C-alpha positions in Angstrom: 0.0 0.0 0.0 1.3 3.4 -0.9 2.5 5.7 1.9 0.2 8.6 2.7 1.6 11.6 4.5 -0.2 12.3 7.8 0.3 14.3 10.9 0.7 13.1 14.4 -2.7 14.6 15.3 -4.4 12.2 12.9 -5.0 14.5 10.0 -4.0 13.3 6.5 -2.0 15.7 4.3 -4.3 16.7 1.4 -1.8 15.9 -1.3 -0.3 12.5 -2.1 3.4 11.8 -1.3 5.6 13.1 -4.1 9.3 12.7 -4.6 11.7 12.3 -1.6 14.7 14.6 -2.1 17.8 13.6 -0.1 21.2 15.0 0.8 24.3 12.9 1.3 27.1 13.6 3.8 25.4 16.5 5.6 27.2 15.6 8.8 31.0 15.8 8.7 31.4 12.8 11.1 29.2 10.6 8.9 31.3 11.5 5.8 34.5 10.6 7.7 33.2 7.3 9.1 32.6 6.1 5.5 35.9 7.5 4.3 34.2 10.0 2.1 35.4 13.6 1.6 33.4 16.3 3.4 31.5 18.1 0.7 31.6 21.8 -0.1 28.1 21.8 -1.5 25.1 19.6 -1.0 25.2 16.1 -2.6 21.6 15.6 -3.7 19.7 12.5 -4.9 16.0 11.4 -5.1 14.0 8.5 -3.8 10.7 7.8 -5.5 7.4 7.8 -3.6 7.3 4.0 -4.1 10.2 3.7 -1.7 8.2 5.0 1.2 6.5 2.8 3.8 5.2 3.4 7.3 8.0 3.5 9.8 5.7 2.3 12.6 5.0 -1.0 10.7 7.5 -3.9 10.9 10.4 -3.2 8.5 10.8 -5.8 5.8 14.3 -5.3 4.3 15.8 -7.1 1.2 18.5 -9.0 3.1 18.9 -11.4 0.2 20.6 -8.6 -1.7 23.5 -8.1 0.8 24.0 -5.8 3.8 21.2 -3.4 4.5 22.4 -0.3 6.4 20.2 2.1 8.4 20.6 5.9 8.2 18.3 7.9 10.5 17.3 11.3 9.1 15.1 14.3 9.9 12.2 14.4 7.4 10.5 17.7 6.2 7.0 17.7 4.7 6.7 20.5 2.0 3.4 22.4 1.9 3.8 24.8 -1.0 5.7 25.0 -4.3 9.3 26.1 -4.1 11.4 27.0 -7.1 14.6 29.1 -6.8 13.7 30.6 -3.5 15.7 32.3 -0.7 16.3 30.4 2.5 13.7 32.3 4.6 11.0 31.6 2.0 12.0 27.9 1.8 11.7 27.3 5.5 8.2 28.8 5.7 7.0 26.1 3.2 7.7 23.3 5.8 4.4 22.1 7.3 5.7 19.1 9.3 8.8 17.4 10.6 9.3 13.7 11.2 11.8 11.0 11.0 12.8 8.5 8.3 15.2 5.7 7.7 17.3 6.0 4.5 17.9 2.3 4.0 20.9 1.5 1.8 22.0 -1.7 0.1 25.7 -1.0 1.1 27.2 -3.9 -0.9 25.3 -3.0 -4.0 26.2 0.7 -3.5 29.9 -0.1 -3.1 29.9 -2.2 -6.3 28.2 0.5 -8.3 30.6 3.2 -7.0 33.6 1.1 -8.0 32.2 1.0 -11.6 31.4 4.7 -11.5 27.7 4.1 -12.0 24.7 5.7 -10.4 23.5 4.1 -7.2 19.7 4.6 -7.2 19.1 0.8 -7.1 20.9 0.8 -3.7 18.9 3.7 -2.3 15.5 3.8 -4.2 14.2 0.3 -4.0 10.7 -0.5 -2.7 10.7 -0.1 1.1 13.9 1.9 1.1 12.4 4.8 3.0 10.4 3.9 6.2 8.8 7.2 7.2 7.0 8.5 10.3 4.0 10.7 10.7 4.8 14.4 10.9 4.6 16.8 13.8 2.7 19.8 12.4 4.5 23.1 12.2 2.7 26.5 12.5 6.0 28.4 12.1 9.7 27.5 11.6 11.3 26.1 14.8 14.9 26.7 16.0 16.5 24.2 13.5 19.8 24.2 15.3 18.1 22.9 18.5 16.4 19.9 16.9 17.6 16.6 18.2 16.9 13.0 17.2 18.1 9.6 18.2 17.9 5.9 17.1 18.2 3.0 19.5 18.8 -0.5 18.2 17.9 -3.2 20.7 18.1 -0.6 23.5 21.5 0.8 22.5 21.8 4.4 21.2 23.3 4.1 17.7 22.7 7.6 16.2 22.3 11.0 17.8 21.6 13.9 15.4 21.7 17.6 16.2 20.5 20.3 13.8 23.4 22.4 14.8 25.8 19.8 13.4 24.5 19.9 9.9 27.0 21.2 7.3 24.2 22.9 5.4 21.4 24.3 7.5 17.8 23.4 6.7 16.8 26.8 5.1 20.0 26.8 3.1 19.5 23.2 2.0 16.0 23.7 0.8 16.9 26.9 -1.0 19.7 25.0 -2.8 17.4 22.1 -3.7 14.9 24.5 -5.1 17.5 25.7 -7.6 17.6 22.2 -9.1 14.2 20.7 -8.5 10.8 22.4 -8.0 9.5 21.1 -4.7 5.8 20.6 -4.6 3.2 20.1 -1.8 3.5 16.5 -0.7 7.3 16.2 -1.4 9.5 15.2 1.5 13.1 16.3 2.1 15.5 14.1 4.0 18.3 16.2 5.6 21.2 13.8 6.0 22.3 11.3 8.7 24.7 11.7 11.6 27.5 9.3 12.4 26.7 5.8 13.7 25.2 4.2 10.6 25.5 0.5 10.4 24.1 -2.8 9.3 20.4 -3.3 10.1 20.1 -6.4 12.3 17.4 -9.0 11.5 14.8 -9.1 14.2 16.0 -5.9 15.9 13.8 -3.6 18.0 14.1 0.1 16.9 13.2 3.2 18.9 13.4 6.6 17.3 12.8 10.0 19.0 12.6 13.6 17.8 12.4 16.9 19.7 8.7 17.8 20.1 7.5 14.5 21.4 7.7 12.2 18.4 8.5 8.6 19.3 8.3 5.5 17.1 8.9 2.0 18.2 9.1 -0.6 15.5 11.0 -3.8 14.6 12.8 -5.4 11.8 11.4 -8.6 10.4 13.8 -11.5 10.7 
C-alpha cells in the first residue's frame, strides 16, 4: 500500500506523497566514518514515492541482496511550491517534521561506485524509506536545537543535532529549489549523523525527535 503523509494529530495531508529529495554527507562525522570527503556543496539524490513505507509498521528489508544499512534522518514535509527561493521563504514552506530511515544496500552501492555508475538501485528500492507521521508546524522552529536519536535493541546508535548539519535546513531547501521544483507532498531528508551500520534482523528500533515524536518498531527476521 502506498504511503500517505499524515500528521501526528491524525490529519492526513491533502496531497499524495511526491518525490523524496535527499542529501548525502550533511554531517561531517558521517562522511568521515565512510571514508568520504566532506562536501563543499550539498550532494543531492532522489528516492521515488514508491520507496516510502510506514515506519511504525514492521520493517521488511531485502537482506537477500546483501548488507542493508540504516541511516536515520530528519524528514520535512513540504506544503507549498518552491522554485529558486531564498532560505527564509524555503523554511516557511515546511508544514511538518518527522523521521525517516534512508535504508541503503551497502554492498550494492559499493559495487556501483567502483564502476562509476549511479547508485539509485541501492537507495531507491521499494521499502527503502520507512517514514513516520509528521509533527505539524505553525512556524519554523529553531532548527539548530532539533535533536533526534535511534536506538537498536536498547543501544543508542545515532544521535543527530540540527546544529551539526553542514548545510542548515533553510540553506539546504533553497539549494534544492535551484535544481528541482519542490511541490506540496514532497518530502526532504536532511542527512544522517555518524553511527550508521548494518540493520540487524529481528532488531527492535526506537526513534525519538524533539517535540514529542517517538516511534517503536521492529525489523522482520
